[in-house]
C-alpha positions in Angstrom: 0.0 0.0 0.0 1.2 3.4 -0.8 1.6 6.0 1.9 2.5 9.6 2.1 1.7 13.3 1.6 0.6 15.6 -1.2 0.9 12.4 -3.0 1.1 10.5 0.3 -1.5 7.9 1.2 -3.0 6.6 4.4 -3.6 2.9 4.5 -7.1 1.7 4.5 -8.8 4.7 2.9 -6.9 6.8 0.4 -6.7 10.4 1.0 -4.7 13.2 -0.3 -4.1 16.1 1.8 -1.7 18.3 0.3 0.9 17.9 2.9 1.5 16.5 6.3 4.3 16.3 8.8 5.1 13.6 11.2 3.3 13.6 14.5 0.7 16.2 13.8 -1.0 16.8 10.6 -1.2 20.4 9.5 -2.3 21.1 6.0 0.3 19.3 4.2 0.4 17.5 0.9 0.0 13.8 1.5 -2.3 10.8 0.7 -3.6 8.3 3.1 -4.9 4.9 2.0 -7.5 2.6 3.4 -6.8 -1.0 3.0 -8.7 -4.2 3.9 -10.2 -7.2 2.5 -12.6 -5.3 0.2 -12.0 -5.7 -3.5 -12.6 -2.0 -3.9 -9.4 0.2 -4.3 -7.7 0.9 -1.0 -8.3 4.5 0.1 -5.3 6.7 0.4 -4.5 10.0 2.1 -2.2 12.5 0.6 0.3 14.3 2.7 -1.4 17.3 4.1 -0.2 20.6 3.0 -1.0 23.6 5.2 -3.9 25.4 3.7 -4.2 29.2 3.7 -5.9 31.9 1.8 -4.4 35.0 0.4 -6.0 37.4 -2.1 -8.8 35.0 -2.6 -6.4 32.2 -3.6 -6.1 29.0 -1.6 -2.6 27.6 -1.1 -1.2 24.3 0.0 2.2 24.2 1.8 4.6 21.7 0.1 7.7 22.5 2.0 9.2 24.7 4.7 12.7 26.3 4.8 14.4 25.1 8.0 17.7 26.9 7.6 20.7 27.9 5.5 23.3 25.6 3.9 26.8 26.7 2.9 27.9 30.2 2.1 26.3 30.8 -1.3 22.7 31.2 -0.2 21.4 27.7 -0.4 18.4 26.9 1.8 17.5 23.6 3.4 13.9 22.6 2.8 11.8 20.0 4.7 9.4 18.5 2.2 5.7 18.3 3.2 4.6 16.5 0.1 5.1 13.1 -1.5 5.6 14.9 -4.8 8.8 16.7 -3.7 10.8 15.6 -6.8 8.1 17.1 -9.0 7.7 20.3 -6.9 11.3 21.0 -6.5 13.0 21.1 -9.9 15.8 23.3 -11.2 14.6 25.8 -13.7 11.1 26.0 -12.3 9.5 28.8 -10.3 8.1 28.2 -6.8 5.7 30.3 -4.8 7.3 31.4 -1.6 5.6 33.0 1.5 8.0 34.6 4.0 7.2 34.1 7.7 6.0 37.4 9.1 6.8 38.4 12.7 4.2 39.3 15.2 4.5 43.0 14.3 4.5 42.6 10.5 1.6 42.4 8.1 1.1 39.0 6.4 2.6 39.2 2.9 1.3 37.6 -0.3 3.4 34.7 -1.8 6.0 35.7 -4.3 7.6 33.6 -7.0 11.3 32.6 -7.0 13.2 30.5 -9.5 14.9 27.3 -8.3 18.3 27.4 -9.8 19.7 24.3 -8.2 18.4 21.4 -6.2 19.7 18.3 -4.6 18.4 15.9 -1.9 20.2 14.9 1.2 19.4 12.6 4.1 20.4 13.5 7.6 19.7 11.1 10.5 17.2 9.3 8.3 15.3 12.6 7.5 15.0 13.6 3.9 15.6 17.2 3.0 16.2 19.3 -0.1 18.9 21.9 -0.7 17.6 24.7 -3.0 19.3 27.7 -4.5 16.7 30.4 -5.1 17.5 33.2 -7.5 16.7 36.0 -5.0 18.9 34.5 -2.2 22.6 35.0 -2.7 24.3 34.9 0.7 24.2 32.8 3.8 22.8 35.8 5.7 19.9 36.1 3.3 19.3 32.3 3.5 19.2 32.4 7.3 16.5 35.1 7.0 14.4 32.7 5.0 14.0 30.3 7.9 10.4 29.5 8.4 9.4 30.5 4.9 6.8 28.3 3.2 6.9 26.9 -0.3 3.4 26.7 -1.7 1.3 25.5 -4.6 -2.2 26.7 -5.5 -4.9 24.4 -4.2 -6.4 24.0 -7.7 -3.0 22.8 -9.0 -3.1 19.7 -6.7 -3.1 16.3 -8.3 -6.6 15.0 -9.1 -7.9 12.4 -6.8 -9.3 9.0 -7.6 -13.0 9.1 -6.6 -13.7 8.0 -3.0 -10.4 6.1 -2.8 -8.2 9.2 -2.2 -8.4 12.2 0.0 -6.2 15.1 1.0 -5.4 15.2 4.7 -6.6 18.7 5.3 -10.0 17.7 3.8 -10.3 15.1 6.5 -9.5 17.2 9.5 -12.5 18.6 11.2 -15.0 16.1 9.7 -17.9 15.2 11.9 -17.9 11.5 12.8 -21.1 9.5 13.2 -22.1 5.9 13.8 -25.3 4.1 12.7 -27.3 2.7 15.6 -30.4 1.0 14.4 -32.1 3.3 11.9 -30.6 6.5 13.3 -27.1 8.0 13.4 -25.4 9.0 16.6 -22.8 11.8 16.7 -19.4 10.5 17.8 -17.2 13.6 17.5 -14.7 15.2 15.1 -11.5 14.2 13.4 -8.7 16.2 15.0 -5.6 14.4 13.7 -4.2 11.7 11.5 -1.3 9.4 12.1 0.7 7.1 9.8 3.1 4.3 10.6 1.0 3.0 13.4 0.3 -0.4 11.9 -1.3 -1.9 8.9 -3.5 1.2 8.4 -3.2 4.9 9.1 -5.2 6.1 12.0 -7.9 8.7 12.6 -7.7 10.6 15.9 -11.3 11.4 16.9 -12.2 13.8 19.7 -15.4 12.5 21.2 -18.4 14.7 22.0 -19.4 14.6 25.7 -22.5 12.5 25.1 -20.6 9.8 23.2 -17.6 10.0 25.5 -19.9 9.2 28.5 -21.3 6.3 26.5 -17.9 4.8 25.7 -16.6 5.5 29.2 -19.5 5.9 31.7 -17.2 7.2 34.5 -16.1 10.1 32.2 -19.2 12.2 32.6 -19.0 12.1 36.4 -15.3 13.1 36.4 -15.9 16.0 34.1 -18.8 17.3 36.2 -16.7 17.2 39.3 -14.0 19.2 37.6 -16.4 21.8 36.3 -16.0 23.8 33.1 -12.7 25.4 32.0 -10.2 25.8 29.2 -7.9 23.2 30.7 -10.6 20.6 30.7 -9.3 17.3 29.2 -10.8 15.7 26.2 -11.6 12.0 25.5 -10.3 10.8 22.2 -10.3 7.5 20.3 -8.0 6.1 17.7 -9.7 4.4 14.7 -7.9 2.6 11.9 -8.6 4.3 8.6 -9.7 1.1 6.9 -12.6 1.0 4.5 -14.4 -1.7 6.6 -14.2 0.5 9.6 -14.7 3.9 7.9 -17.1 3.0 5.0 -18.3 6.5 4.2 -16.2 9.7 3.8 -18.1 12.7 2.4 -15.8 15.7 2.5 -18.3 17.8 0.6 -20.9 17.5 3.4 -18.3 17.4 6.1 -18.8 14.0 7.7 -17.7 10.4 7.8 -19.3 7.3 9.2 -17.6 4.6 11.2 -18.5 1.0 11.7 -16.2 -0.2 14.5 -16.0 -3.8 15.6 -17.4 -4.5 19.0 -15.0 -3.3 21.7 -12.7 -1.3 19.4 -13.7 2.1 20.7 -13.5 1.1 24.3 -10.0 -0.4 23.7 -8.6 2.6 21.8 -10.0 5.4 23.9 -7.5 7.8 25.7 -7.5 11.1 27.5 -6.0 14.2 25.8 -5.2 17.3 27.8 
């Protein structure tokens, strides 16, 4: 099964997100795939790319500059997409959005030409060294730290029906489960993890009513603590497999889960 970002995939269901980083998904370019015994194509999730809007244009983050390299203005880029080799090519122009300080106005992305590129691996982490035409010294390269490399949302790769999704399109989805002839609200997707087993994993924050249903003692504990910003949340990890997540409707903003008996109770945890 394929996995990764803007082209990345999440096992089980296939999603493309634009981008995504390890640990926490942001809006990065990556696909996730759903696997399973079904004869239907495995679903995949693309790496999530951070999504932002500027001048009525939506952007997806495919890389971030993490520092300078050498003395001639090269920058080190952390890829946030599975299509890094396609996105970072010498002779092409890339959209660049500089990181603004707290006191500066947010600037629109600008285009810079990639004059040179090579990939390097440090401690098992892949990175790209880029020479941009408007960066000529190490000092200028160091000032680029935190800068995002972007692509327009409408330039993302086309998805394969209900088998592929972009990560950022999955985050925030309402989650429901069918009980009898009716649907019960479960919560919302707040994160996605890969590399956790045969399938990638949805991290679902449970609504209070369903949290109490999964863990009866939860409601009593929350009432005793009262309301507050520091109030813990109850979450559950659900494999992103087609058999367990049979319906994903990003247009209407929801997905349906069909968990085996005991799965939710076994995979529930508290998040502060």
